C-alpha positions in Angstrom: 10.7 -17.4 38.0 11.8 -20.3 39.9 10.3 -23.5 39.0 11.0 -27.6 38.3 8.5 -30.2 36.4 9.5 -34.3 36.9 10.6 -35.9 33.5 8.2 -38.9 34.4 5.2 -37.8 36.5 2.7 -35.4 36.5 4.4 -32.9 39.0 5.9 -29.2 38.7 7.0 -27.1 41.5 6.7 -22.8 41.1 8.3 -19.9 43.2 8.4 -16.7 42.3 7.4 -13.1 43.7 5.0 -11.3 41.5 5.6 -7.9 42.8 9.4 -8.5 42.2 10.4 -7.4 38.2 10.3 -8.5 35.5 6.2 -8.6 36.8 3.6 -9.9 38.1 2.1 -11.4 34.8 5.3 -13.9 33.5 3.6 -16.6 35.5 0.2 -16.4 33.8 2.3 -19.2 31.4 1.7 -21.9 34.8 -2.5 -21.7 35.9 -2.8 -23.6 32.8 -2.0 -26.6 33.3 -1.8 -26.5 37.0 -5.8 -26.3 36.1 -5.4 -29.0 34.0 -3.3 -31.5 36.8 -6.2 -30.7 39.1 -8.9 -31.5 36.5 -7.1 -35.0 35.0 -6.6 -36.0 39.0 -10.5 -35.0 39.5 -9.0 -32.0 41.9 
């Protein structure tokens, strides 16, 4: 999993390949913050 987050803005980026090790569940923690950002922005 590779990712970055901006220190002053509510943005982040994520790149991963779920079929690669260690497993497809390693990115689950990123979906809740993404959904929260969309709800906060009206998206």
